[in-house]
N, C-alpha and C positions, 0 to 999 in steps of 0.2 A: 631433795632425795624424792624418787619416784614411788608411788604407791606399789606394794608388792602385787604380783599377778594373782588373782584369786584361784584357789585350787578347785580342780572340777570334782564334782560330788560322785567319784566312781563308787560302784557298788563293791564293798569289801566281800572277801571270801565268805566270811561268816554271814553277812547280810545275804550273799547269794544262796548260802546253805539254807537259810531260814525261808526266803522267798522261793527258792527253787522247790522246796517241799510243799509250798502253797500251791505253786503251779501244778506239780505232779497230782497233788490232791484234787485240785480243780478238774484236771483231765480226767481223773479216774472217776470222779463224781459225775462228769459230763457224759462219759460212757455208760455209767449206770442208769442215768435219767434219759438217755437220748431218745428212747422210744416214746417219752411224753411230748416232745416237740412235733409240731407239723413238719413232715419231711421237707416240703418245698418252703422257702421263706415267704411269709405273707406280706412283707413290706412293699410298699408303693415306691416307685422311682423318686429318689431324693430323700426318703425318710431317714436313712443312715446320716447323711451329711447334715440334715436338719438337726440331728442330735449332738453334733460336734460344735465346739466353740469356733467362731469366726477366725479368731487368730491364735497362733500357737502359744503354748504356756511360757512365761517369761521365767518362772521359777520352777524348780524340780517339785514333784508332788509324791505324797506317800505312795508306796507300792499298793497299798489297800485300796486307793482311789482308782488305781489302773485296773485292778481286778474288779471293782465294782462296776466301772464302765465297760468292761468285758462282758458282763452280764447284762447291762442295761442297753448298750449301744450295738455291740458286735453280734451277740448270740441271735437277737431278732432276725438279723439280716443274713443268717447263715442258712443255706440248704444243707442238710444233714446227709453227706454221702455215706456216713457209716450207720445210718439208720436202717433197721431191719426191714422197713417198708421202702427202701430205695431200690427201685427197679428200673431206673432211668439210664440213659447213656450206656456205658459200660461201667462196672463198679470201679471205684478209685480207693482200693483197700489200704489200710494201714494196720498197724498191730502194736502191741506193747514193745516188743523187741525193736521193731522199726523206728519207733519215736525215741526210744533210749539210745539207739545207734545214732540218730540225727542229733540228739542232745549231746553226745561225746563228741561227734563231729563238729558241732558249733562251738562246743567248749575248747577243743584243740585250736580251731580257727586255722586250720591248714588251708594254704592255697597250693594245690598240687598240680601246678602247670607243667613242672619238669620233675624228673626223677630226683634231682639234687635238692629240690625245695622240700621235699619230705620222702625219702625212699619208701617208706611203709605205704604211703597213699598209692603209689604206683604198683608196687609188687603185690599188695593184697589185692588190689583190683585186677591184676593179671591173673592171679591164682583163682579168685572168685569167678572170674569170666570163664576160666577153663573148667571150673567145677559145673557151672550152669551149661556150658556146651556139652559135657558128658551127661548131665541129667536131662537135657532135652534131645539127646540122640543126634546131635549135629555133626556134620563130617569134621574128621580130624584136621582138615586145612584150616579150620576156624580156630584151632588152638594156638597159644602164643608160642608153642614149641615147634610149630610149623611155619608155613609161609605166611600165615594170616594172623589173627588175633582178635580179641574183643575189647570193647571199651564201654564205659557207662555214659550214654548221652543224656541230654536233658529231656528229650522227647523223641517219639518215632517221627514226628514232623522234621525235626533236625536231623535225624538219622537219614531219612529220605533225601534230604538236600546234600549231605556229605557223600551219600551213595552216588547220587547224580554226578557231583563234581569229581569223584574218583573215576566214574565211567568216562566222563568227558576227557579227563587227563589220559586214560588209556587209549580211548579211540582216536585222540588227536596226537598221540605219541608225545605228549607233554607240551604241544603247542599252545594249549589254552592258558597255561601259565604265563607264557611270554606275550602272546598275541590276542588273548581274550577269545571268546567264543564266536562262532559264525552262525548267527540265528538261522540263516536261509540254507544251511547245510545239514545240521544235525536234527535227528527226529527221536522222540520218546514215546512209549507204547503203553497205554493203560486201558483199563475197561470202563464202562459206565458206572461200575460199582467200586472202582478204586477211590481211595480216600482223597479229598480234595487237596491235601497237603502235597501231593505229588505235583499237582498242576502249579501250586504255590512255588514249588521248589524249582520248576521250570522257569517261572518267571524271575525268581530270584537269582538264578543262574545266568540270566541274561538271555535266554533262548526265546522267550515269549510264548504265548499259548498257541500260536500257529504252529509250533513244532510238535504239539501233542497230537498223536494219532489215537483215535478211539477205537478199540477192538470190540467186536460183537460178543455178547454173551448167549449162553445157551438157556434151556428152560430152567435150570438151577441157578441162573445168574452167575455162572462161572465163565471165565474167559475161554472162547473157542480157540484151540490150538490151530485149526485149518485156517481161521479168519485171521490170526496172527501171522502165520506163514505167508498168506496171500498179501497182506499189507507190507511186510518186510520186503517180498519179491518186487512189488510194485514200487516201492520207494527206492530200492537200489537201483532198479532199472531207470528211474528218472533222475539219478545222480545224488539222492540224498544219502546221508550216513547214518543208519540206525545206531543210537548210543545205548539205549537203556530200556529194558521191558520191566514193568513193575507189576509182579504177580502178587495176589493177596491170599494169604490163609486166614479166614475169618473177617469177611468184609463188615464195615461199620453197620450198614443198614441191616443186614440179614445174616451175617457169618457165613456167606457162601465161600467156597474154597476153589481157587484156581488149580488146575491140574499140573502140578510142578513137573511131574515124570514126563509129561508129554511136551510141555512147553520148554523145558531145558534143553533138549536136543536141538530144538528149532532155533533157540538163541545161540547155541553154539555153533551151529551151521553158518549163521549169519554174523558170527563175531560180536553179538550183542551182550552186554552185561545184563545178567538175570538178578534183579533185587527182589527179595521176598519181604513184603510187609505183613507181619504177622503180629502187629501191635497188641491185639487183644488175645488172640487164640494161640499164640506161639507157646506161651508157658504151660498150656494144657498137656504138652508133650512130656511133661515130667511123669504123666501117667502113661504107661506102656501101651495100654489098649486104645489110647487117643492119638498115638504117634503116627498111625496110617493117614491121618488127615494131611500131613505134610510129606507123604512119600514123594521122593524125587528131590528132596532139599539138597542132596549132594551136588545138584547141577548149579546151585546158587553161587553168585559171586559175592554177595551180601545179604544180611539177614538181620531183621530187627523185631524185638518183641518187647513188651512193657511189663515189668515185675510190678509197676505201681498201678496196674489195672486189676490184676486177678491174683497176685502172688504176695499179698500180705505185707508189702513194702511201700511206704509213703511216697507220694510224687516229690521230686522227680527221679526215676530209675528206669531208663530205657537201656536194654541190652542190645548192643550192636556188634555184629561180626562181619569181618572181611576175610575172603580166602586169599587175597593178595594185598598185604599191608602196604606194599610199595606203591601201588596206585593211588591209595588213600593219602599217605603222607607226601607223595609227589605232588598231589593236588593242594595240600593244606600247609605244608611245612614253610616256615619263614624264620630265619635266625639272625636278629639284630645282636649287636655286639654285647649288650647288657645282659643277654641271655645265655651268652657262651660259658661253658664250664668243661672241665677235663673229661667228665663221665660222658657228656653229650658228643665232645669233640672225638672221643675214642669210639664211639658207635657202640658202646657196650650196654646201653640202657634204652628204654622206651621213654619217650617225652610225649605224655597224652595230649599236650597242647598242639601237636601236629595230627591229631586224630579228630579235631572238632573245629567248630567255627571260632568261637571264643577262645582267647587266651587263657583266662583264669578258670579253675575249676574247683569245686568242693570236693571234700572227702566222701563221695557217695557210696564207695564200697563198704564202708563201715556199716550202714544200716543192712546192706544185703548180707553181710557177714553174720550180724546178729540174728537176722531172721533164720538164716540157714543152720546156724548153730542152735537156735531155740527149738525150731520145728523139725529139723532133720528132713531128708527127702521123703520119709513117710508121711510126716505132718502135713508137707506141702500136697502131696498126693491126696491125702484124706479131704483137704479143703477143696480142691478142684473136683474131686469125685462127688463131694456133697452138692455142690452147685450144679453140676450135670444132672444128677438124679432128681434134684428138686424140679428142674426145668422139664425133664421128661415127664415127670408126673403132671405138671401143669399141662403140658401139650396133649397128654392122654385124655385129661378132663375135658379140654376143649374139643378134641376130635370126636368125643362121644357126645357132645352137645350140639343141638342143631342151631344155637344162637351165635356160634363162632365157627370160623374157619381157621386152621392153621396153614398158612400160606407158603411156607418155604421149608426146606430141610432144617433141621434143628440139633445138629450133632453135639452142641455144647450147652451153654447155659443162657442162651437167648432164644426166646419164642416169639414169632411175630404173628399177630391174631387180627383176622378181619371180622368185625361183627356183622351180622346179618341184620338188614333193615327191609321194611316194606317197601315196595316199588313206588309208592307215592312219596318217598322221602328220599332227599340228596343224600347218598350214603356217606360221602366224605365229610359233609357238614355235620351229620349225625355222629359220625365217629369223633371228630375233633371236639364235639359238644360233650360227649361221653368221657373223652380224655380230660378236658377242663373240669368236669365234675368230680371225677376221681381226684385229680391233683389239688382242687380246691378243698377237698375233704380233709386233707392233711394227713391220712393214714398210710398212703402210698404215693409214689410219684413214678409215672411212667413217661415215656416219650413216643414219637411216632416217626414214620418214614413213609416212603411211596414204594409200592412193589407193582410193577406192570401198570402204572399209572392210577393205582388206587391207594388211598391212605390207610395204613395199617398201624396197629398198635405194637410197640416193642416192650416186651418185659424181660429185663435182664436180671438174672438171678446172680448174686455173688458176694454180698456184704457178709462178713464173718458172723454178724449177729443174726442174719437171717435163718430161721427154722422152717420147718415144714408148716407149722401153724401160721407163720406169716405169709407163705405162699398160699395156703388155703384161704386166708383172709383176703388176700389180693383177688383170688378167683371169686369168692363170694361178693366182694365189691363189684367186680367186673360184671357179673350176673344181675345184681340187685340194681345197678345203676342202668344197665342196658334195658331190663324189664320196665323200670320207671320210665325211661325216655321213649321207649317204644310205645307204651300205653299213652303217654302225653302227645306223641306225634300223631297217634291214631285218633285221639280226641280232638286234636287241633284240626286234623283233616276233615273229620266227620262234622265239626262245627261249621267249617268254611262251606262244606258242600250243602249243609242245610240252609245256611244264610243265602248263599247263591241260588238255591232252589226256590226259596221263599221270594226273593227279589224277582226271579223271573216269573214265578207264578203270579205275583201281584201286578206285573207288567202287563200280562196277557189275559187277565181275568175279564169275564163279561161284564160290561158296564163301568169299567174302570175309567175315571177321568182321563182326559187327553194329555194332561201333563203328568200322569202317574210315572212315566218313564223319565229318566233324567234328561234335560235339554241339551243339546249340542249347541255350539256356536251357530251352526246353520240354521237350527229350529229357532234360535233366538232372533235371527234376522228375517224370518217370515213376515211377508205382509199380511194384513188382515184378510185379504182376499184368499191367500194360500192356506191360512188357518181355517178359514170357513170352508173351503174345499176339502180339507183333511177331514174335518168333522162330518162331512157328508158320505164319507167312505163307509162300506159295510164293516160291521163289528168284527173283530178278528175271531178265528176259530179257537175254540177253548183247547188248552193244553192237555194232552193225553198223559197217560201214567208213566211215559218215559221221559218226562221233563226233569225229574229230579237226577235220573241216571245221566242224561245228557249234561246237566250241571256238573255232576262228579266228573264226567270225562273231560269237561272243559277245564275244570280246576286241575286235574291231574296233567293235562298238556302244559297248562301254564307252569305248574311246578316242575314238570320234566325240562322245559325250556330254562327255567331257572336253575335246576340242578346242573345242567351241562354248563352253564356260564360259570357257577360257582366251583365246579370240579376243575374247570380250566385254570381258575385262579389258584385253587388249592395246590394243583399240580405244579404249577409254575413256582409257587412257594417252597415246594418240597425239594430243593435242590440237593444233589448228592454231596456226600462228605459232612456227615452230622457230627463231626467231633472226633479228636484222637488225643 
């Protein structure tokens, strides 16, 4: 008789209840003490893996051991996105209601690929997306009751890709589904400020980077409508077929806003799909006074914004709408026999698997529903208004201070600052040094970008725990570290100038030995006769009072040359598209 198969050590409901309470307590404690951690993880590459066993555990372990290693191994390697001093990238907010909604979603374990697999997963998502369309003031064509509808995607990068696929489907009359794309025919239009995920979408779709047309921006870094019209006219005259224009509301680098009201009619005239990437800034439209930033959104064929950036909902929760869902499902729908069911065959339901790249999908709408039910529209508005108000205060402090410039418009909660440095200093290197000092200090975390070829600091306000006191502290750290570095740079420059002046003075002093100046290879090769002839030359003229000044000028010219070389390297490193 064979041995019985061992029973897997499943966690019982009572064990889950006990350990679930422990996990919730751990998260609550973490939120309570989060400000005691350095914002950016201080670990070196490989440190986390070095703390882990080389082989997986053969036997199960007590849950207490897992929680212990959570503290010992994981937490030191975490950059704390919910920290009140987190001002880097854009915020990745979560909240108690969002975490609990995710917990319920995980507990239910729904795979909501089709309506029939869990009707509530589909219909709650449709309804929540209609709620958000109303809250953001989006056109009625984006509602599920009209020709379009909304869906929760995994990211705006994914939303940009499916928008492009829908645009290709419409432009080709469905031919791309049968024959694939024609890279030499289709063109896509972005600006230099468009997120890099749009170019990645072009590559994934099979068009290749050569299909991307770069449209010029104006002084505010917004796409120029006249430049777009000129490029569309030129491409159509040459036989290309323009497919999609990606306009941005709130660019990643600076939160620049493309003029939708002017771009929309141009896109319509040329039959081009207008996709609006409002990944960060779109949710700000819950506040009526900020809705003007996306005036003209009614021209959009598709629109994306991230609730997981600034709207208190944990990653991933991208809100994506189309005005014509037939183009989207036409590009993505495929129905093998094992997915057929009566509701789908009757055309009476929405199957969200046809609205995304992947087949499977989590019950993401639950956490959005929990957040909306807990905060209400007014609570969400209060959170957005708070972040904007704090950023405006920071901008006002910087504008009144001669150590910093505010380099771009700042209608939302991101402020871009350029520190002032003396002319003897490489400004880009100095700014990056300042950034590293701030981030190494552990109290705050900032990022950088380039604006008009110069490195600037990005200060993005938005964590739920961030208060005015935290913004004041960030400003104080900016000023203190700037002053320390400026003084250190000045002292180093003065020391170099003194040393150079002393060296030159020693080289030309009366009665100085012939070998006072460093020998060159040519001098070392002199014959004895040449050396004797050199010694018989008249003594050099004594240096005048301008010698030190000349030394300083020489040092300044050397530093300027180095600065130009370093700035070129920094600019090359500052590629567009800092994350979404």
